[in-house]
C-alpha positions as a LaTeX table, in Angstrom:
\begin{tabular}{lrrr}
\hline
Residue & $x$ (\AA) & $y$ (\AA) & $z$ (\AA) \\
\hline
Met1 & 2.38 & 15.26 & 13.48 \\
Lys2 & 1.13 & 13.67 & 10.25 \\
Val3 & $-0.43$ & 10.32 & 10.68 \\
Ala4 & $-1.14$ & 8.16 & 7.48 \\
Val5 & $-4.03$ & 5.82 & 8.16 \\
Ile6 & $-4.00$ & 3.23 & 5.51 \\
Gly7 & $-7.53$ & 1.46 & 5.11 \\
Ala8 & $-9.09$ & 4.44 & 6.44 \\
Thr9 & $-12.46$ & 3.71 & 4.88 \\
Gly10 & $-12.85$ & 0.55 & 6.94 \\
Gln11 & $-14.41$ & $-0.04$ & 10.58 \\
Leu12 & $-11.20$ & 0.67 & 12.66 \\
Gly13 & $-9.52$ & 3.00 & 9.98 \\
Ser14 & $-12.39$ & 5.31 & 10.17 \\
Asp15 & $-12.28$ & 5.68 & 13.79 \\
Leu16 & $-8.53$ & 6.12 & 13.63 \\
Val17 & $-9.08$ & 9.08 & 11.62 \\
Lys18 & $-11.60$ & 10.66 & 13.78 \\
Ala19 & $-9.08$ & 9.92 & 16.76 \\
Phe20 & $-6.22$ & 11.61 & 15.43 \\
Gly21 & $-8.29$ & 14.74 & 13.89 \\
Glu22 & $-6.32$ & 17.31 & 11.95 \\
Asp23 & $-3.17$ & 15.14 & 12.05 \\
Ala24 & $-4.86$ & 12.24 & 10.13 \\
Val25 & $-4.24$ & 11.74 & 6.22 \\
Pro26 & $-6.80$ & 8.98 & 5.25 \\
Leu27 & $-5.70$ & 6.53 & 2.53 \\
Gly28 & $-8.17$ & 4.34 & 0.84 \\
His29 & $-7.71$ & 1.89 & $-1.80$ \\
Glu30 & $-7.51$ & 4.14 & $-4.60$ \\
Asp31 & $-4.58$ & 5.97 & $-2.68$ \\
Ile32 & $-2.28$ & 2.92 & $-1.93$ \\
Glu33 & $-1.83$ & $-0.57$ & $-2.93$ \\
Val34 & $-0.02$ & $-2.32$ & $-0.03$ \\
Arg35 & 0.88 & $-5.40$ & $-2.42$ \\
Ser36 & 3.19 & $-3.03$ & $-4.03$ \\
Leu37 & 6.40 & $-1.94$ & $-2.66$ \\
Ser38 & 6.80 & 0.75 & $-5.07$ \\
Gly39 & 3.08 & 1.86 & $-4.71$ \\
Cys40 & 3.57 & 2.11 & $-0.86$ \\
Ile41 & 6.80 & 4.42 & $-1.24$ \\
Asn42 & 5.03 & 6.67 & $-3.64$ \\
Ala43 & 2.01 & 6.86 & $-1.81$ \\
Leu44 & 4.18 & 7.91 & 1.52 \\
Lys45 & 6.02 & 10.69 & $-0.69$ \\
Phe46 & 4.26 & 13.18 & 1.53 \\
Leu47 & 6.54 & 11.98 & 4.60 \\
Pro48 & 4.25 & 11.13 & 7.35 \\
Glu49 & 5.85 & 10.73 & 10.91 \\
Val50 & 3.44 & 7.87 & 11.52 \\
Val51 & 1.88 & 5.20 & 9.33 \\
Ile52 & $-1.07$ & 2.88 & 10.58 \\
Asn53 & $-1.68$ & 0.04 & 8.67 \\
Cys54 & $-5.09$ & $-1.08$ & 8.80 \\
Ala55 & $-5.20$ & $-2.85$ & 5.30 \\
Ala56 & $-6.31$ & $-6.49$ & 6.02 \\
Tyr57 & $-7.67$ & $-9.60$ & 4.17 \\
Val58 & $-10.04$ & $-10.63$ & 6.75 \\
Arg59 & $-12.30$ & $-13.39$ & 5.51 \\
Val60 & $-11.16$ & $-16.10$ & 7.69 \\
Asp61 & $-13.02$ & $-19.08$ & 6.16 \\
Asp62 & $-12.16$ & $-17.83$ & 2.61 \\
Ala63 & $-8.46$ & $-17.45$ & 3.47 \\
Glu64 & $-8.14$ & $-21.29$ & 3.44 \\
Asp65 & $-8.84$ & $-21.37$ & $-0.43$ \\
Glu66 & $-6.99$ & $-17.83$ & $-1.07$ \\
Ala67 & $-3.96$ & $-18.30$ & 0.98 \\
Glu68 & $-2.18$ & $-16.41$ & $-1.59$ \\
Glu69 & $-4.16$ & $-13.27$ & $-1.43$ \\
Ala70 & $-4.27$ & $-13.31$ & 2.61 \\
Phe71 & $-0.76$ & $-13.52$ & 2.50 \\
Ala72 & 0.01 & $-10.91$ & $-0.18$ \\
Val73 & $-2.35$ & $-8.49$ & 1.83 \\
Asn74 & $-1.40$ & $-9.29$ & 5.46 \\
Ala75 & 2.01 & $-10.43$ & 5.19 \\
Ala76 & 3.89 & $-9.21$ & 2.20 \\
Gly77 & 1.79 & $-5.96$ & 2.23 \\
Ala78 & 2.94 & $-5.61$ & 5.82 \\
Lys79 & 6.76 & $-5.92$ & 4.53 \\
Asn80 & 6.11 & $-3.45$ & 1.88 \\
Val81 & 4.49 & $-0.77$ & 4.45 \\
Ala82 & 7.41 & $-1.66$ & 6.84 \\
Ile83 & 9.94 & $-0.77$ & 4.06 \\
Ala84 & 8.51 & 2.20 & 3.04 \\
Cys85 & 8.07 & 3.60 & 6.55 \\
Glu86 & 11.88 & 2.58 & 7.34 \\
Ser87 & 12.71 & 4.72 & 4.19 \\
Ile88 & 11.25 & 8.02 & 5.24 \\
Gly89 & 11.77 & 7.58 & 8.94 \\
Ala90 & 8.29 & 6.99 & 9.95 \\
Val91 & 7.02 & 5.00 & 12.68 \\
Asn92 & 5.04 & 1.66 & 11.83 \\
Val93 & 1.99 & 0.71 & 13.32 \\
Tyr94 & 0.35 & $-2.65$ & 12.20 \\
Ile95 & $-2.80$ & $-3.67$ & 13.37 \\
Gly96 & $-2.52$ & $-7.31$ & 14.91 \\
Thr97 & $-5.37$ & $-9.78$ & 15.73 \\
Asp98 & $-6.24$ & $-12.20$ & 18.78 \\
Tyr99 & $-6.33$ & $-14.88$ & 16.27 \\
Val100 & $-2.47$ & $-15.33$ & 16.31 \\
Phe101 & $-3.32$ & $-17.57$ & 19.52 \\
Asp102 & $-4.38$ & $-21.23$ & 19.47 \\
Gly103 & $-6.93$ & $-20.52$ & 22.13 \\
Lys104 & $-5.65$ & $-23.17$ & 24.46 \\
Lys105 & $-4.21$ & $-21.16$ & 27.29 \\
Gly106 & $-7.59$ & $-21.06$ & 28.94 \\
Glu107 & $-7.44$ & $-17.48$ & 29.97 \\
Pro108 & $-6.67$ & $-14.11$ & 28.33 \\
Tyr109 & $-3.23$ & $-13.84$ & 26.37 \\
Val110 & $-1.03$ & $-11.12$ & 27.15 \\
Glu111 & 1.64 & $-9.45$ & 25.35 \\
Ser112 & 4.21 & $-11.86$ & 26.49 \\
Asp113 & 2.44 & $-14.99$ & 25.29 \\
Leu114 & 3.81 & $-16.85$ & 22.45 \\
Pro115 & 1.86 & $-16.89$ & 19.26 \\
Asn116 & 0.50 & $-20.15$ & 17.49 \\
Pro117 & $-1.70$ & $-19.61$ & 14.34 \\
Ile118 & $-4.23$ & $-22.30$ & 13.68 \\
Asn119 & $-5.52$ & $-21.09$ & 10.20 \\
Val120 & $-4.09$ & $-19.35$ & 7.10 \\
Tyr121 & $-5.52$ & $-16.01$ & 8.06 \\
Ser122 & $-4.11$ & $-16.12$ & 11.59 \\
Leu123 & $-0.61$ & $-17.39$ & 9.92 \\
Ser124 & $-0.66$ & $-14.40$ & 7.70 \\
Lys125 & $-1.06$ & $-12.13$ & 10.09 \\
Tyr126 & 1.58 & $-13.52$ & 12.38 \\
Val127 & 3.90 & $-13.24$ & 9.41 \\
Gly128 & 3.08 & $-9.71$ & 8.99 \\
Glu129 & 3.93 & $-9.11$ & 12.84 \\
Ile130 & 7.28 & $-10.65$ & 12.09 \\
Phe131 & 8.17 & $-8.57$ & 8.88 \\
Thr132 & 6.77 & $-5.64$ & 11.02 \\
Arg133 & 9.53 & $-6.40$ & 13.88 \\
Asn134 & 12.27 & $-7.31$ & 11.30 \\
Tyr135 & 11.88 & $-4.64$ & 8.93 \\
Ser136 & 11.10 & $-1.62$ & 11.03 \\
Ser137 & 13.39 & 0.04 & 13.74 \\
Arg138 & 10.22 & 2.14 & 15.22 \\
Tyr139 & 7.20 & $-0.05$ & 15.36 \\
Tyr140 & 3.97 & $-0.61$ & 17.45 \\
Ile141 & 1.69 & $-3.70$ & 16.86 \\
Pro142 & $-1.65$ & $-3.15$ & 18.66 \\
Arg143 & $-3.68$ & $-6.48$ & 18.90 \\
Val144 & $-7.37$ & $-6.14$ & 18.71 \\
Ser145 & $-10.09$ & $-8.75$ & 19.30 \\
Ser146 & $-13.62$ & $-9.34$ & 17.52 \\
Leu147 & $-14.02$ & $-5.61$ & 16.45 \\
Tyr148 & $-17.29$ & $-3.93$ & 15.89 \\
Gly149 & $-17.84$ & $-0.33$ & 14.75 \\
Val150 & $-20.31$ & 2.37 & 13.60 \\
Lys151 & $-18.91$ & 1.97 & 9.94 \\
Gly152 & $-19.23$ & $-1.95$ & 9.83 \\
Ala153 & $-16.57$ & $-4.31$ & 8.21 \\
Arg154 & $-16.65$ & $-3.95$ & 4.63 \\
Gly155 & $-14.74$ & $-7.32$ & 3.99 \\
Lys156 & $-17.47$ & $-9.15$ & 6.36 \\
Gly157 & $-20.65$ & $-6.87$ & 5.48 \\
Gly158 & $-21.29$ & $-5.61$ & 8.55 \\
Asn159 & $-20.58$ & $-6.42$ & 12.20 \\
Phe160 & $-21.87$ & $-9.11$ & 14.70 \\
Val161 & $-23.82$ & $-6.40$ & 16.63 \\
Glu162 & $-25.67$ & $-5.42$ & 13.53 \\
Thr163 & $-26.20$ & $-8.87$ & 12.53 \\
Met164 & $-27.77$ & $-9.78$ & 15.86 \\
Ile165 & $-30.15$ & $-6.72$ & 15.60 \\
Lys166 & $-31.32$ & $-7.30$ & 11.98 \\
Lys167 & $-32.29$ & $-10.92$ & 12.93 \\
Ala168 & $-34.19$ & $-10.10$ & 16.07 \\
Glu169 & $-36.00$ & $-7.22$ & 14.16 \\
Asn170 & $-36.82$ & $-9.93$ & 11.31 \\
Arg171 & $-37.86$ & $-12.55$ & 14.05 \\
Glu172 & $-35.51$ & $-15.07$ & 12.81 \\
Glu173 & $-34.27$ & $-17.99$ & 14.86 \\
Ile174 & $-31.15$ & $-16.82$ & 16.82 \\
Lys175 & $-28.26$ & $-19.37$ & 17.24 \\
Val176 & $-24.90$ & $-18.04$ & 18.69 \\
Val177 & $-21.90$ & $-20.07$ & 19.59 \\
Gly178 & $-21.48$ & $-20.64$ & 23.34 \\
Asp179 & $-18.25$ & $-22.25$ & 23.43 \\
Met180 & $-16.01$ & $-19.50$ & 21.82 \\
Ile181 & $-14.41$ & $-16.85$ & 24.11 \\
Met182 & $-12.86$ & $-13.45$ & 22.92 \\
Ser183 & $-12.94$ & $-9.74$ & 24.07 \\
Pro184 & $-15.19$ & $-7.86$ & 22.04 \\
Thr185 & $-13.71$ & $-4.48$ & 21.11 \\
Tyr186 & $-15.58$ & $-1.28$ & 20.16 \\
Thr187 & $-13.36$ & 0.24 & 17.32 \\
Arg188 & $-13.67$ & 3.67 & 18.76 \\
Asp189 & $-12.25$ & 2.30 & 21.85 \\
Ala190 & $-9.39$ & 0.60 & 20.15 \\
Ala191 & $-8.63$ & 3.90 & 18.02 \\
Asp192 & $-8.58$ & 6.12 & 21.30 \\
Ile193 & $-5.92$ & 3.55 & 22.81 \\
Ile194 & $-3.70$ & 3.66 & 19.79 \\
His195 & $-3.72$ & 7.35 & 19.61 \\
Arg196 & $-2.93$ & 7.33 & 23.26 \\
Ile197 & $-0.06$ & 5.01 & 22.77 \\
Leu198 & 1.24 & 7.11 & 19.84 \\
Lys199 & 0.85 & 10.53 & 21.71 \\
Gln200 & 2.39 & 9.14 & 24.77 \\
Asn201 & 5.27 & 7.92 & 23.14 \\
Leu202 & 5.07 & 4.58 & 24.70 \\
Pro203 & 7.87 & 2.21 & 24.33 \\
Tyr204 & 7.82 & 0.43 & 20.80 \\
Gly205 & 6.25 & $-3.15$ & 20.60 \\
Ile206 & 3.11 & $-5.06$ & 20.92 \\
Tyr207 & 0.21 & $-3.88$ & 22.85 \\
His208 & $-3.12$ & $-5.67$ & 23.63 \\
Cys209 & $-5.87$ & $-2.81$ & 22.49 \\
Ser210 & $-9.14$ & $-4.64$ & 23.15 \\
Asn211 & $-11.73$ & $-3.88$ & 25.77 \\
Ser212 & $-11.33$ & $-5.15$ & 28.99 \\
Gly213 & $-12.97$ & $-8.64$ & 30.04 \\
Ser214 & $-14.08$ & $-11.55$ & 28.06 \\
Cys215 & $-17.17$ & $-13.37$ & 27.20 \\
Ser216 & $-18.66$ & $-15.93$ & 24.49 \\
Trp217 & $-20.42$ & $-15.04$ & 21.43 \\
Leu218 & $-23.62$ & $-16.07$ & 23.41 \\
Glu219 & $-22.89$ & $-13.82$ & 26.27 \\
Phe220 & $-22.17$ & $-10.84$ & 23.83 \\
Ala221 & $-25.31$ & $-11.52$ & 22.03 \\
Ser222 & $-27.24$ & $-11.69$ & 25.19 \\
Ala223 & $-25.60$ & $-8.25$ & 26.38 \\
Ile224 & $-26.96$ & $-6.59$ & 23.03 \\
Phe225 & $-30.45$ & $-7.84$ & 23.57 \\
Ser226 & $-30.59$ & $-6.95$ & 27.19 \\
Phe227 & $-29.49$ & $-3.25$ & 26.53 \\
Met228 & $-32.09$ & $-3.05$ & 23.81 \\
Asn229 & $-34.97$ & $-4.66$ & 25.96 \\
Phe230 & $-35.56$ & $-7.39$ & 23.43 \\
Gly231 & $-37.14$ & $-10.42$ & 24.95 \\
Ile232 & $-35.43$ & $-12.91$ & 22.73 \\
Ala233 & $-34.41$ & $-16.54$ & 23.30 \\
Ile234 & $-31.28$ & $-17.27$ & 22.21 \\
Lys235 & $-30.08$ & $-21.06$ & 21.05 \\
Ser236 & $-26.68$ & $-21.83$ & 22.24 \\
Ile237 & $-24.85$ & $-23.92$ & 19.78 \\
Ser238 & $-21.18$ & $-25.30$ & 19.59 \\
Tyr239 & $-18.63$ & $-23.53$ & 17.04 \\
Arg240 & $-18.26$ & $-27.12$ & 15.85 \\
Glu241 & $-21.69$ & $-27.52$ & 14.68 \\
Leu242 & $-20.99$ & $-24.63$ & 12.17 \\
Asn243 & $-18.69$ & $-26.88$ & 10.25 \\
Leu244 & $-16.48$ & $-23.90$ & 9.49 \\
Lys245 & $-13.52$ & $-24.34$ & 6.97 \\
Ala246 & $-11.14$ & $-22.51$ & 9.36 \\
Ala247 & $-10.18$ & $-23.80$ & 12.83 \\
Arg248 & $-10.86$ & $-21.00$ & 15.41 \\
Pro249 & $-9.11$ & $-20.66$ & 18.55 \\
Glu250 & $-11.80$ & $-21.48$ & 21.56 \\
Asn251 & $-10.65$ & $-18.44$ & 23.64 \\
Ser252 & $-8.40$ & $-15.79$ & 22.02 \\
Ser253 & $-9.58$ & $-13.03$ & 24.51 \\
Leu254 & $-6.89$ & $-10.58$ & 25.09 \\
Glu255 & $-5.71$ & $-8.51$ & 28.30 \\
Ser256 & $-2.82$ & $-6.23$ & 28.70 \\
Glu257 & $-0.08$ & $-6.27$ & 30.90 \\
Lys258 & 1.46 & $-3.05$ & 29.43 \\
Leu259 & $-1.21$ & $-0.34$ & 28.91 \\
Glu260 & $-1.83$ & 0.10 & 32.53 \\
Lys261 & 1.81 & 0.58 & 33.61 \\
Tyr262 & 1.36 & 3.99 & 31.57 \\
Gly263 & $-1.82$ & 5.04 & 32.74 \\
Ile264 & $-4.08$ & 3.45 & 30.02 \\
Lys265 & $-7.12$ & 1.39 & 31.36 \\
Pro266 & $-9.21$ & $-0.12$ & 28.57 \\
Arg267 & $-12.94$ & $-0.05$ & 29.63 \\
Asn268 & $-15.17$ & $-3.13$ & 30.06 \\
Trp269 & $-16.81$ & $-4.23$ & 26.93 \\
Arg270 & $-20.26$ & $-4.09$ & 28.24 \\
Asp271 & $-19.47$ & $-0.07$ & 28.64 \\
Ala272 & $-18.30$ & 0.09 & 25.24 \\
Leu273 & $-21.07$ & $-1.92$ & 23.81 \\
Lys274 & $-23.61$ & 0.23 & 25.69 \\
Asp275 & $-22.06$ & 3.48 & 24.06 \\
Tyr276 & $-21.99$ & 1.82 & 20.54 \\
Leu277 & $-25.81$ & 1.38 & 20.77 \\
Lys278 & $-26.26$ & 5.00 & 22.11 \\
Glu279 & $-24.17$ & 6.12 & 19.12 \\
Lys280 & $-26.39$ & 4.18 & 16.57 \\
Glu281 & $-29.65$ & 5.46 & 18.56 \\
Tyr282 & $-30.94$ & 1.95 & 19.21 \\
Ile283 & $-30.95$ & 2.93 & 22.95 \\
\hline
\end{tabular}
């Protein structure tokens, strides 16, 4: 089974390439331009059975001023990939996000909950989901949350874990948001779950593929320092103090009602974080 991974050099894409091993065909920016339908069709002429689209505009605040670019990649790009997949009979896998929800539920979101985007980025991703459903006869939408991975996020210049460690090593004052809840997810775990979904031929549709459990960014930072035996004081702040350009959901944590039915049980975020720190030889 040939599996094309679009965005293969990114944080999640690189772990998907590892998860699929010899089946993976990595496609980087130089290989495919998702904003071009003809570019997508030409890039997929080698007829993969599965196409995983990790290409994304992920700069949440910048998207407020760059809506056209965000929609070109996250929405129109998803449509182009979907049409290209349909033309060759490939399964289309579009990576979704927890940010499609408004965060007002007060508990983890499951696959059956209705999205309600509250910023340009999240709206562009939700439209990408809609295009994926409407233009693909066979599709998966694995939603993920607050990703961190060994590769680091190119669009964001690293990841939260590395940022916290760097600040601690530089003895900077550390302020972390204490009133935003999410499900931190190790990209290796997300990639393994997506791999299992495809290998087990699960029913098409949406799956929440985050690590289990939820926490605030403050709790996540505290766990990082605890595992590393850093005795560091962290100041809790409200996300409103940051005066961010884009609104954020206060609780966008994810939970899967569907995966456990098929014997897939995502591990707790603390266990995943510990493995990440070991992989990076921090502990």
